[in-house]
C-alpha positions as CSV (number, residue, x, y, z in Angstrom):
1,M,-129.1,-207.8,-119.2
2,K,-128.8,-204.6,-121.4
3,T,-127.0,-205.0,-124.1
4,S,-125.8,-202.2,-126.8
5,Q,-127.0,-202.1,-129.7
6,F,-126.1,-205.0,-132.3
7,N,-123.4,-203.4,-134.7
8,L,-123.4,-205.8,-137.8
9,K,-119.2,-204.3,-138.3
10,Q,-118.4,-205.1,-135.3
11,F,-120.0,-209.0,-135.2
12,I,-117.8,-209.8,-138.6
13,N,-114.6,-208.2,-137.2
14,I,-115.2,-210.3,-133.9
15,T,-116.1,-213.5,-136.1
16,L,-113.0,-213.4,-138.3
17,L,-110.7,-212.5,-135.2
18,T,-112.4,-215.8,-133.1
19,S,-112.2,-217.5,-136.4
20,V,-108.1,-217.7,-136.5
21,W,-108.2,-219.7,-133.2
22,I,-111.0,-221.9,-135.3
23,H,-109.2,-221.9,-138.5
24,A,-105.9,-223.0,-136.4
25,S,-107.3,-225.6,-133.8
26,E,-109.0,-227.3,-137.4
27,I,-106.1,-227.7,-139.4
28,F,-104.1,-229.0,-136.5
29,R,-106.7,-231.7,-135.3
30,Y,-106.5,-232.4,-139.0
31,F,-103.3,-233.2,-139.9
32,V,-102.1,-234.6,-136.6
33,F,-105.5,-236.6,-135.4
34,V,-107.7,-237.0,-138.5
35,I,-106.1,-237.4,-141.7
36,E,-104.1,-240.8,-140.7
37,R,-106.8,-242.1,-139.3
38,T,-109.5,-241.6,-142.1
39,K,-106.8,-243.2,-144.9
40,A,-106.2,-246.0,-142.7
41,F,-109.9,-246.5,-142.3
42,F,-109.9,-246.7,-146.3
43,P,-106.9,-248.0,-146.9
44,N,-107.2,-249.2,-150.7
45,K,-109.1,-245.5,-151.9
46,E,-106.8,-243.3,-153.7
47,G,-107.6,-239.4,-153.1
48,I,-108.8,-239.9,-149.5
49,A,-108.0,-237.3,-147.2
50,E,-106.7,-235.4,-149.8
51,M,-105.7,-231.1,-149.5
52,N,-105.5,-229.0,-152.1
53,F,-106.6,-225.5,-152.9
54,A,-110.5,-226.3,-153.2
55,I,-110.9,-228.2,-150.3
56,F,-108.7,-225.9,-148.6
57,S,-111.1,-222.9,-149.8
58,I,-114.2,-224.5,-149.1
59,W,-112.9,-225.5,-144.7
60,G,-112.2,-222.1,-144.8
61,I,-115.6,-220.8,-145.6
62,W,-117.3,-223.9,-143.5
63,D,-115.1,-222.1,-140.6
64,T,-116.0,-219.2,-140.8
65,I,-119.9,-220.3,-141.0
66,L,-119.4,-222.3,-138.1
67,T,-117.2,-219.5,-136.1
68,G,-120.0,-216.9,-136.7
69,I,-122.8,-219.3,-135.3
70,L,-120.4,-219.8,-132.3
71,V,-120.0,-215.6,-132.1
72,F,-124.1,-215.3,-132.5
73,I,-125.0,-218.1,-130.1
74,G,-122.6,-216.7,-127.6
75,W,-123.9,-213.3,-128.0
76,L,-127.4,-214.6,-127.7
77,Y,-126.8,-216.5,-124.8
78,A,-125.0,-213.9,-123.1
79,N,-127.8,-211.6,-123.9
80,T,-130.4,-213.6,-121.8
81,Y,-127.9,-215.7,-119.4
82,G,-125.2,-212.5,-119.1
83,N,-121.3,-212.4,-119.9
84,N,-119.9,-215.0,-117.7
85,Y,-117.8,-218.2,-117.8
86,R,-121.3,-220.6,-117.5
87,S,-122.6,-218.7,-120.5
88,T,-119.1,-219.3,-122.6
89,I,-119.3,-223.3,-121.9
90,I,-122.9,-223.7,-122.3
91,S,-123.0,-221.8,-125.6
92,A,-119.6,-223.3,-126.9
93,T,-121.5,-226.8,-125.9
94,I,-124.6,-225.7,-127.8
95,V,-122.7,-224.7,-130.6
96,W,-120.3,-228.2,-130.5
97,I,-123.6,-230.7,-130.3
98,A,-124.9,-228.8,-133.0
99,V,-122.3,-228.5,-135.2
100,F,-119.2,-231.7,-134.6
101,V,-121.2,-234.2,-132.7
102,I,-124.1,-234.8,-135.2
103,F,-121.5,-234.4,-138.3
104,W,-119.6,-236.8,-136.8
105,V,-121.7,-239.5,-135.5
106,A,-123.6,-239.4,-138.5
107,T,-120.3,-239.9,-140.5
108,A,-119.4,-243.0,-138.7
109,N,-123.2,-244.2,-138.5
110,M,-122.9,-244.0,-142.6
111,G,-119.2,-245.9,-142.6
112,L,-117.6,-243.1,-143.8
113,A,-115.3,-243.0,-140.5
114,D,-114.3,-244.9,-137.7
115,W,-115.8,-244.5,-134.6
116,N,-112.4,-244.7,-132.8
117,T,-111.7,-240.8,-134.3
118,L,-114.9,-239.7,-132.4
119,Q,-113.3,-240.0,-129.2
120,I,-110.6,-238.0,-130.3
121,T,-112.2,-235.3,-132.6
122,L,-115.2,-234.9,-129.9
123,P,-113.3,-233.8,-127.1
124,L,-110.7,-231.4,-128.8
125,S,-113.6,-230.1,-131.1
126,W,-116.1,-229.0,-127.7
127,L,-112.1,-228.0,-126.6
128,E,-111.9,-225.8,-130.1
129,L,-115.4,-224.2,-129.5
130,V,-114.7,-223.4,-125.8
131,V,-111.7,-221.3,-126.5
132,G,-113.1,-219.5,-130.0
133,A,-116.5,-219.0,-127.2
134,F,-113.6,-217.3,-125.0
135,I,-112.0,-215.4,-127.1
136,A,-115.4,-214.3,-128.7
137,S,-117.0,-213.4,-125.5
138,W,-113.9,-211.5,-124.5
139,L,-114.0,-209.6,-127.8
140,L,-117.9,-208.8,-127.7
141,T,-117.1,-207.5,-124.4
142,K,-114.0,-205.1,-125.2
143,T,-116.6,-203.8,-128.3
144,A,-119.5,-202.9,-126.0
145,I,-121.7,-205.2,-128.0
146,V,-122.4,-207.5,-125.1
147,K,-122.0,-205.7,-121.5
148,P,-120.1,-207.9,-118.4
């Protein structure tokens, strides 16, 4: 598949636009599903799963980096295999495994999370990345970074 010249400014804009969905999804999953389970897993520990401006800022940076990786892998995959549904789902799944599966399995393995939490967080995080990948794919096509 032939693509247009890679444009860093457009890439950054696509990353920032896609990150709106990623941020919203991360916040929803955390406050609705993760926070109470984490507090219940550490019942005698004060300050667990608390949110303040500093933590929220770091979380925003984390989400933006995650989105940048998602957009870049999506762009690479679309360049190689075409910008289609299959490529979008596969690229999202690759990023999901490399980020969320490794993170949550390692966290649970070290005793820092309940294994039951993974049954909720992993499917929701996969859905988050698939939707984010479709947003990015659409924006990549619209900005001519990737041709359909």
